[in-house]
C-alpha positions as CSV (number, residue, x, y, z in Angstrom):
1,X,101.4,28.1,129.8
2,X,98.1,28.0,131.7
3,X,95.3,28.7,129.2
4,X,91.4,29.1,129.6
5,X,89.0,27.4,127.4
6,X,87.3,30.6,125.7
7,X,83.8,28.6,125.9
8,X,84.2,28.7,129.8
9,X,84.4,32.4,130.2
10,X,80.8,32.8,130.6
11,X,80.9,30.0,133.6
12,X,83.9,32.0,135.2
13,X,81.7,35.1,135.2
14,X,78.8,33.3,136.7
15,X,80.7,31.6,139.5
16,X,82.3,35.0,140.3
17,X,78.7,36.5,140.5
18,X,77.5,33.8,142.5
19,X,80.5,34.2,145.1
20,X,79.9,37.9,145.1
21,X,76.4,37.5,146.0
22,X,77.5,35.6,149.3
23,X,78.6,38.8,150.6
24,X,81.9,37.4,151.4
25,X,84.0,40.0,149.6
26,X,82.1,43.0,151.5
27,X,84.0,41.9,154.7
28,X,86.9,44.2,155.2
29,X,88.8,41.6,157.1
30,X,88.3,39.3,154.2
31,X,89.7,42.1,152.0
32,X,92.7,42.6,153.9
33,X,93.6,38.8,154.2
34,X,93.4,38.7,150.4
35,X,95.7,41.7,149.9
36,X,98.1,40.1,152.4
37,X,97.7,37.0,150.3
38,X,98.5,38.9,147.1
39,X,101.6,40.4,148.6
40,X,102.8,37.2,149.9
41,X,102.3,35.3,146.5
42,X,104.5,38.3,144.8
43,X,107.3,37.8,147.5
44,X,107.1,34.1,147.1
45,X,107.4,34.4,143.3
46,X,109.9,37.1,143.0
47,X,112.6,35.0,141.1
48,X,109.9,33.9,138.6
49,X,108.6,37.3,137.9
50,X,112.0,38.6,137.4
51,X,113.0,35.8,134.8
52,X,109.8,36.4,133.0
53,X,110.2,40.3,132.6
54,X,113.9,39.5,131.6
55,X,112.5,37.1,128.9
56,X,109.8,39.5,127.6
57,X,111.7,42.8,127.6
58,X,115.2,42.1,128.7
59,X,114.6,44.4,131.7
60,X,117.4,45.0,134.1
61,X,116.8,43.6,137.6
62,X,117.0,46.9,139.3
63,X,114.3,48.2,136.9
64,X,112.2,45.2,137.6
65,X,112.2,45.8,141.4
66,X,111.4,49.6,141.2
67,X,108.8,49.4,138.3
68,X,107.2,46.1,138.6
69,X,107.6,44.3,141.9
70,X,107.6,47.7,143.7
71,X,103.6,47.5,143.2
72,X,103.8,45.8,146.8
73,X,104.0,49.4,148.0
74,X,100.5,49.7,146.6
75,X,99.5,46.9,148.5
76,X,100.9,48.1,151.7
77,X,99.2,51.6,151.3
78,X,95.7,49.9,150.8
79,X,96.1,47.7,153.8
80,X,97.1,50.7,155.9
81,X,94.1,52.7,154.8
82,X,91.3,50.3,153.9
83,X,89.6,50.7,157.3
84,X,89.3,54.5,156.8
85,X,88.2,54.2,153.2
86,X,85.4,51.7,153.7
87,X,84.0,53.6,156.6
88,X,80.5,55.4,155.7
89,X,81.3,59.3,155.7
90,X,78.9,61.9,157.1
91,X,77.7,64.2,154.6
92,X,76.3,67.9,155.9
93,X,72.7,68.7,155.4
94,X,71.3,72.3,155.3
95,X,69.0,73.7,157.7
96,X,66.1,73.0,155.9
97,X,66.9,69.3,156.5
98,X,67.5,69.7,160.0
99,X,65.7,66.4,161.2
100,X,67.9,64.5,158.6
101,X,71.2,63.0,158.7
102,X,73.2,61.8,155.5
103,X,75.9,59.3,154.9
104,X,77.8,58.1,152.1
105,X,78.5,54.3,152.0
106,X,81.1,53.0,149.6
107,X,80.1,49.6,148.1
108,X,81.8,47.2,145.7
109,X,80.7,47.2,142.2
110,X,80.5,43.3,141.4
111,X,82.6,41.5,139.0
112,X,85.2,43.4,137.2
113,X,87.6,42.9,134.2
114,X,91.3,44.2,134.2
115,X,93.1,44.2,131.0
116,X,96.7,44.9,131.1
117,X,99.2,46.0,128.6
118,X,102.7,44.4,127.7
119,X,105.2,47.4,128.6
120,X,104.9,46.9,132.5
121,X,103.0,43.7,132.3
122,X,103.1,42.6,135.9
123,X,102.6,46.1,137.6
124,X,99.9,47.3,135.5
125,X,97.9,44.3,136.1
126,X,98.6,44.1,139.9
127,X,98.2,47.8,140.7
128,X,94.5,48.0,139.5
129,X,93.8,44.5,141.0
130,X,94.9,46.1,144.5
131,X,92.2,48.5,144.0
132,X,89.5,45.9,142.9
133,X,90.2,43.8,145.9
134,X,90.4,46.7,148.5
135,X,87.0,47.8,147.2
136,X,85.4,44.4,147.6
137,X,85.0,43.1,143.9
138,X,85.7,39.8,142.1
139,X,88.0,40.2,139.3
140,X,89.0,38.5,136.2
141,X,92.4,39.7,134.7
142,X,93.7,39.6,131.2
143,X,97.4,40.0,130.8
144,X,98.8,41.0,127.5
145,X,99.7,37.9,125.3
146,X,102.5,40.0,123.8
147,X,104.4,39.8,127.0
148,X,103.8,36.1,127.2
149,X,106.3,34.8,129.9
150,X,105.0,37.5,132.3
151,X,101.4,36.5,131.3
152,X,102.2,32.8,132.1
153,X,103.6,33.8,135.5
154,X,100.7,35.8,136.5
155,X,98.4,33.1,135.7
156,X,100.4,30.4,137.7
157,X,100.6,33.0,140.6
158,X,96.8,33.8,140.6
159,X,95.6,30.3,140.0
160,X,97.8,28.9,142.9
161,X,96.9,31.6,145.5
162,X,93.1,32.6,144.6
163,X,90.0,30.7,144.2
164,X,88.8,31.4,140.4
165,X,85.4,32.2,141.7
166,X,87.1,35.2,143.3
167,X,89.9,36.1,141.2
168,X,90.6,34.4,137.7
169,X,93.0,34.8,135.0
170,X,92.1,34.5,131.3
171,X,95.3,34.3,128.8
172,X,95.1,34.5,125.2
173,X,95.2,36.6,122.2
174,X,92.7,38.9,120.4
175,X,90.0,36.3,120.3
176,X,90.2,36.0,124.1
177,X,89.8,39.8,124.5
178,X,86.8,39.7,122.2
179,X,85.0,36.9,124.1
180,X,85.6,38.6,127.5
181,X,84.5,41.7,126.0
182,X,81.1,40.4,124.7
183,X,80.1,39.7,128.1
184,X,78.7,41.9,130.9
185,X,80.8,43.4,133.6
186,X,80.3,45.8,136.3
187,X,83.5,47.8,135.5
188,X,86.2,47.5,132.8
189,X,89.7,48.7,133.6
190,X,92.1,48.9,130.4
191,X,95.7,50.1,130.1
192,X,97.0,50.4,126.7
193,X,96.7,52.4,123.5
194,X,94.0,54.8,122.6
195,X,92.9,53.0,119.3
196,X,92.2,49.8,121.6
197,X,90.6,51.9,124.2
198,X,88.2,53.1,121.7
199,X,87.3,49.3,121.1
200,X,87.0,48.8,124.8
201,X,84.8,51.7,125.3
202,X,82.5,50.6,122.5
203,X,82.1,47.1,123.7
204,X,81.2,48.5,127.3
205,X,78.5,50.7,125.8
206,X,76.4,47.6,124.9
207,X,75.8,47.0,128.6
208,X,76.4,50.6,129.8
209,X,79.4,49.3,131.6
210,X,81.5,52.2,133.2
211,X,85.2,52.0,132.0
212,X,88.5,53.2,133.3
213,X,91.0,53.8,130.4
214,X,94.6,54.3,131.1
215,X,96.0,55.3,127.8
216,X,98.9,57.4,126.7
217,X,99.8,60.1,124.3
218,X,102.8,62.4,123.3
219,X,104.0,63.5,126.8
220,X,105.9,66.8,126.3
221,X,108.9,68.0,128.3
222,X,109.6,71.7,128.4
223,X,113.1,72.8,129.3
224,X,113.7,76.4,130.4
225,X,117.0,78.1,131.0
226,X,116.6,78.5,134.8
227,X,117.6,74.8,135.9
228,X,120.4,72.9,137.3
229,X,121.5,71.4,134.0
230,X,123.2,68.3,135.4
231,X,120.2,67.3,137.3
232,X,117.9,68.0,134.5
233,X,119.7,65.9,131.8
234,X,120.1,63.1,134.4
235,X,116.2,63.0,135.0
236,X,115.3,63.3,131.4
237,X,117.6,60.6,130.3
238,X,116.4,58.1,133.0
239,X,112.8,59.0,132.6
240,X,112.9,58.5,128.8
241,X,115.3,55.6,128.4
242,X,114.1,53.3,131.3
243,X,112.4,50.3,129.7
244,X,113.7,51.3,126.3
245,X,111.5,54.3,126.3
246,X,108.4,52.0,126.4
247,X,106.7,54.0,129.1
248,X,103.2,55.7,128.8
249,X,104.5,58.6,130.9
250,X,108.0,58.8,129.2
251,X,109.0,62.3,127.9
252,X,108.0,61.8,124.3
253,X,109.6,64.9,122.9
254,X,111.6,67.8,124.5
255,X,110.8,71.6,123.9
256,X,114.0,73.2,124.7
257,X,114.9,77.0,125.1
258,X,117.1,77.8,122.2
259,X,119.6,79.4,124.7
260,X,120.4,76.2,126.4
261,X,119.7,73.7,123.8
262,X,123.5,73.1,123.0
263,X,124.4,72.5,126.6
264,X,121.5,70.2,127.0
265,X,122.5,68.2,124.2
266,X,126.1,67.9,125.2
267,X,124.7,67.0,128.6
268,X,122.4,64.3,127.1
269,X,125.5,62.7,125.3
270,X,127.5,62.6,128.6
271,X,124.9,61.1,130.6
272,X,123.9,58.5,128.0
273,X,127.5,57.3,128.1
274,X,127.6,57.4,131.8
275,X,124.6,55.3,132.0
276,X,124.9,52.6,129.4
277,X,128.5,53.0,128.1
278,X,130.0,53.5,124.7
279,X,128.0,50.6,123.3
280,X,124.5,50.3,124.9
281,X,123.8,47.1,123.2
282,X,126.3,45.5,125.7
283,X,124.8,47.1,128.7
284,X,123.2,44.9,131.3
285,X,121.1,48.0,132.2
286,X,119.3,48.6,128.9
287,X,115.9,46.9,127.8
288,X,114.8,45.5,124.4
289,X,111.8,46.3,122.2
290,X,109.0,44.0,122.9
291,X,108.3,42.8,119.3
292,X,109.5,42.8,115.7
293,X,106.3,44.8,114.9
294,X,107.0,47.5,117.4
295,X,110.6,47.7,116.4
296,X,109.9,48.0,112.6
297,X,107.5,51.2,113.5
298,X,110.2,52.7,115.6
299,X,113.0,52.1,113.2
300,X,110.9,54.0,110.7
301,X,111.0,57.1,112.8
302,X,114.8,57.3,112.4
303,X,114.1,58.9,108.8
304,X,112.7,61.9,110.4
305,X,115.0,64.7,111.3
306,X,118.8,64.5,112.1
307,X,120.0,61.7,114.3
308,X,122.6,63.4,116.5
309,X,123.0,60.7,119.4
310,X,122.6,56.9,118.8
311,X,120.4,55.7,115.9
312,X,122.2,52.1,115.8
313,X,119.8,49.1,115.7
314,X,119.8,45.5,115.4
315,X,116.5,43.6,114.4
316,X,117.8,40.2,115.4
317,X,118.0,41.7,119.1
318,X,115.0,44.0,118.8
319,X,117.7,46.7,120.0
320,X,117.5,50.4,119.2
321,X,120.2,52.6,121.0
322,X,119.1,55.5,123.1
323,X,118.4,58.1,120.3
324,X,118.3,61.8,120.1
325,X,116.8,63.4,117.1
326,X,117.2,67.1,116.1
327,X,115.7,69.3,113.3
328,X,112.3,67.7,113.8
329,X,109.2,69.4,112.3
330,X,105.8,69.0,114.1
331,X,104.7,67.6,110.8
332,X,107.1,64.6,110.9
333,X,105.6,61.3,111.7
334,X,107.7,60.7,114.8
335,X,105.6,63.8,116.1
336,X,102.3,62.4,115.0
337,X,101.8,59.5,117.3
338,X,103.3,58.3,120.7
339,X,106.7,57.2,120.1
340,X,106.7,54.6,123.0
341,X,110.5,53.8,122.3
342,X,113.9,55.2,123.0
343,X,113.7,58.0,120.4
344,X,113.7,61.5,121.7
345,X,113.1,64.4,119.3
346,X,114.2,67.9,120.2
347,X,112.2,71.1,119.2
348,X,113.6,74.5,120.1
349,X,111.7,77.6,121.1
350,X,112.7,81.1,121.7
351,X,109.4,82.0,123.7
352,X,107.5,79.5,125.8
353,X,104.4,80.7,124.2
354,X,105.6,78.8,121.1
355,X,105.9,75.6,123.3
356,X,102.6,76.1,124.9
357,X,100.9,76.5,121.6
358,X,102.5,73.3,120.3
359,X,101.3,71.2,123.1
360,X,97.8,72.6,122.9
361,X,97.9,71.9,119.2
362,X,97.9,68.1,120.2
363,X,95.7,65.8,122.1
364,X,95.9,66.2,125.9
365,X,98.7,64.1,127.0
366,X,99.0,61.7,129.9
367,X,101.9,63.6,131.4
368,X,103.5,66.9,131.0
369,X,107.2,67.7,132.2
370,X,108.6,71.2,132.9
371,X,112.0,72.0,134.1
372,X,112.3,75.4,135.4
373,X,112.8,77.1,138.9
374,X,110.8,80.0,137.6
375,X,107.7,80.1,139.6
376,X,105.9,82.5,137.2
377,X,106.7,80.2,134.4
378,X,105.4,77.0,136.5
379,X,102.2,78.8,137.0
380,X,101.6,79.8,133.4
381,X,102.3,76.3,132.1
382,X,99.8,74.9,134.8
383,X,97.2,77.4,133.7
384,X,97.7,77.3,130.1
385,X,97.8,73.6,129.3
386,X,96.0,70.6,130.3
387,X,97.2,67.0,130.8
388,X,96.6,64.0,132.9
389,X,99.4,65.0,135.4
390,X,102.4,67.2,135.6
391,X,105.8,66.7,137.2
392,X,107.9,69.8,137.6
393,X,111.9,69.2,137.6
394,X,111.7,65.6,137.3
395,X,110.2,62.8,135.0
396,X,108.1,59.7,135.7
397,X,108.3,60.0,139.4
398,X,104.8,60.8,139.9
399,X,103.5,57.5,139.2
400,X,105.0,56.4,142.5
401,X,103.1,58.7,144.9
402,X,100.1,56.6,146.0
403,X,98.3,59.8,147.3
404,X,98.3,61.2,143.9
405,X,95.4,59.9,141.5
406,X,96.8,59.0,138.1
407,X,95.0,59.0,135.0
408,X,94.5,60.7,131.8
409,X,92.2,63.3,130.3
410,X,90.7,63.5,126.6
411,X,92.5,61.1,124.5
412,X,94.8,60.1,127.2
413,X,92.3,58.5,129.2
414,X,89.2,58.4,131.2
415,X,89.2,57.9,135.2
416,X,92.2,57.5,137.4
417,X,93.6,55.3,140.0
418,X,96.4,54.6,142.7
419,X,95.9,54.7,146.4
420,X,92.4,56.0,147.3
421,X,91.6,56.8,143.7
422,X,91.8,52.9,143.1
423,X,89.6,52.3,145.7
424,X,87.1,54.7,144.4
425,X,87.4,53.6,140.9
426,X,86.1,50.2,141.8
427,X,83.5,51.4,144.4
428,X,79.9,53.0,144.1
429,X,79.4,55.7,146.6
430,X,75.9,55.1,147.7
431,X,74.2,57.9,149.2
432,X,71.8,57.5,152.2
433,X,69.6,59.9,153.8
434,X,67.6,59.2,156.8
435,X,64.8,61.1,158.7
436,X,63.6,61.1,162.0
437,X,60.0,60.4,163.5
438,X,60.2,63.1,166.2
439,X,58.9,65.7,163.9
440,X,56.7,65.9,160.6
441,X,56.3,69.4,159.3
442,X,53.3,69.5,156.7
443,X,54.8,72.3,154.3
444,X,55.4,69.8,151.5
445,X,52.0,67.8,151.7
446,X,48.8,68.7,149.9
447,X,46.7,70.4,150.1
448,X,49.1,73.3,148.8
449,X,46.9,76.3,149.4
450,X,48.6,79.1,151.4
451,X,52.0,77.2,151.4
452,X,53.6,78.8,148.2
453,X,54.8,82.1,150.2
454,X,56.5,80.1,152.6
455,X,58.0,77.8,149.9
456,X,59.1,81.0,148.0
457,X,61.0,82.3,151.2
458,X,62.7,79.0,151.7
459,X,64.1,79.0,148.2
460,X,65.1,82.7,148.4
């Protein structure tokens, strides 16, 4: 394991500030070279990344490629569009500024800190790093120590392929994070839970450092009667149980129309058997819980409601079967915090107003899902709820569209990223107004006598 002496964190930041001041990172050609370098580094170390993620989370290889190594698509998207993103943009000016021209120049912020989570420990470090590089910054990245094998691989890859004066990795536990947060950065990007997000924001406030907080919350999934049941069941099952439910935008609980509830449950049973067999513990396609602490927290939720599918668990394996719980009350503990595991509560409704009211009684979620072909219902849910994003008739797939900004609202996060949004997150849009010398009207200069009627006319 590559470790960083915590006493050297200040030196790393200073070295990066000096490198940034050379102006090298502002060169678009340099940025493209570094993005290509990052892509090549990932390709070169594919197998090591796969093995690390298997060791940390028992991730199936296909899931690793589509949800972790697939971050390469973000790199390709940035390379394709970076020349457009970095060009100054003309801004319109009103007639009373007829002798002026206005432009907006995107410029890098400086030295940024990226703190990653453990659930998608590779992708959720690399994806924001792509934005930081594209925008022309230097970066320090702090992988999650909970996913220790992946943290080690990230450190080895970055150390081998990048100058630490440009991109550096700091590994370690809470002490390392605290040391980093005691320093001044030009931006802090954090992915994780709401509780830690508050700590990050408090630390950033000391230096008035801007933050992007990618958090989570209880993402609801409304299921109407006007659906293709087979497709609905398959998409919910995949979105909920991929990575053993340890996904910030996984459907956290189902709000199901009473008329279709039995059919949906029957469909879930059939689909889970199709996906993972009669005994999911033996399935090569089903992940494990990251740690004993998280396993114990999840098992405690099994006391709520009535387990109608799954419920089996093995502490030694950190295994919890794909589980569906019925007869859940909104006051139960499983409905009080983000589940972040393979447990899916079902709450029935007779009128969609009940579902909307329940969603609005909780903090704003990172994602909201609706399965319905009813256009009026789609419109109503969009208008009457607030969430970081919405996906209609599918789950989780919205995260893979680079042209869609991804981020939360309220308790589920601050700011967004992916594609152009990542570039914008790590950039400052500098406004530039330029006047010409060919004319200089005197209406704004003293003495002001006799000029007020003209000013009133211009303002009116």
